[in-house]
C-alpha positions as CSV (number, residue, x, y, z in Angstrom):
1,M,-8.1,-11.8,-9.4
2,A,-4.8,-10.7,-10.8
3,I,-4.4,-11.7,-14.4
4,T,-2.9,-8.8,-16.3
5,E,-1.5,-8.3,-19.7
6,E,1.9,-6.7,-20.0
7,D,4.4,-6.1,-22.8
8,A,6.2,-9.5,-22.3
9,G,3.0,-11.5,-21.9
10,V,0.4,-12.3,-19.3
11,V,1.1,-12.2,-15.6
12,V,-0.9,-14.4,-13.3
13,C,-0.7,-13.8,-9.5
14,C,-1.7,-16.6,-7.3
15,R,-1.5,-17.9,-3.7
16,V,0.1,-21.3,-3.4
17,V,-1.0,-23.8,-0.7
18,P,1.7,-26.5,-0.5
19,R,1.3,-30.0,1.0
20,A,-2.3,-30.3,0.0
21,S,-4.0,-33.6,-0.4
22,R,-4.2,-33.1,-4.2
23,D,-3.4,-30.6,-6.8
24,A,-6.3,-28.2,-7.5
25,L,-7.2,-24.8,-8.6
26,A,-9.8,-22.5,-7.0
27,V,-10.8,-18.9,-6.7
28,G,-11.3,-17.8,-3.1
29,A,-14.1,-15.6,-1.8
30,D,-11.7,-12.6,-2.0
31,G,-11.1,-13.2,-5.7
32,V,-7.6,-14.5,-5.3
33,L,-6.5,-17.5,-7.5
34,R,-5.5,-20.3,-5.1
35,V,-3.4,-23.3,-6.3
36,R,-3.2,-26.2,-4.0
37,L,-0.2,-28.5,-4.6
38,Q,0.9,-31.8,-3.1
39,A,4.6,-30.7,-3.3
40,P,6.3,-29.5,-0.1
41,P,7.7,-26.0,0.0
42,V,11.4,-27.1,0.2
43,E,14.2,-26.7,-2.3
44,G,11.9,-25.2,-4.9
45,K,9.8,-28.3,-5.3
46,A,6.5,-26.4,-4.9
47,N,7.7,-23.8,-7.5
48,K,8.5,-26.6,-10.0
49,A,5.2,-28.3,-9.3
50,L,3.3,-25.0,-9.7
51,L,4.8,-24.4,-13.2
52,K,4.1,-28.0,-14.2
53,F,0.5,-27.8,-13.0
54,L,-0.2,-24.5,-14.7
55,A,1.4,-25.7,-17.9
56,K,-0.9,-28.7,-18.0
57,T,-4.0,-26.6,-17.0
58,L,-3.3,-23.9,-19.6
59,A,-2.3,-26.5,-22.2
60,V,1.0,-24.8,-23.0
61,R,4.6,-25.9,-23.0
62,A,6.5,-25.5,-19.8
63,N,9.0,-23.1,-21.3
64,Q,6.2,-20.7,-22.0
65,L,5.9,-20.2,-18.2
66,S,8.3,-18.5,-15.9
67,L,8.4,-17.6,-12.2
68,L,8.6,-13.8,-12.1
69,G,8.4,-13.3,-8.4
70,G,7.7,-14.9,-5.0
71,A,10.1,-17.8,-5.2
72,K,10.2,-18.0,-1.4
73,S,6.7,-16.6,-0.8
74,R,3.2,-18.1,-1.0
75,I,2.1,-15.3,-3.4
76,K,3.6,-16.0,-6.8
77,R,3.8,-14.0,-10.0
78,I,3.9,-16.3,-13.1
79,G,4.6,-15.0,-16.6
80,V,2.8,-16.7,-19.5
81,R,4.0,-16.2,-23.1
82,G,1.9,-16.9,-26.1
83,L,-1.6,-16.4,-24.7
84,S,-3.7,-13.3,-24.1
85,A,-5.3,-12.6,-20.7
86,T,-8.7,-13.6,-22.0
87,E,-7.3,-17.0,-23.2
88,V,-5.7,-17.5,-19.8
89,R,-8.9,-16.8,-17.9
90,A,-10.9,-19.1,-20.2
91,R,-8.4,-22.0,-19.9
92,L,-8.4,-21.6,-16.1
93,G,-12.2,-21.7,-16.1
94,L,-12.6,-18.2,-14.7
């Protein structure tokens, strides 16, 4: 699982599965954080849905999250400001 603490905040790496039947969060057998989203992967809809879903799950404001990498990939790097890595793991239920 790739939740690391850096100078600017916490970085969460996850694999996004778009067009799922419902929004959900899970950890795969390989330890990768998987986020299933109903949104389709077109015109940035899945990226917006990912940030909204993580903001709700982490109980933070949407402006505390940013997409650092993977805008057109299934593997995303999300920056989280205002929380420690331990708090992020706890709020994600890991």
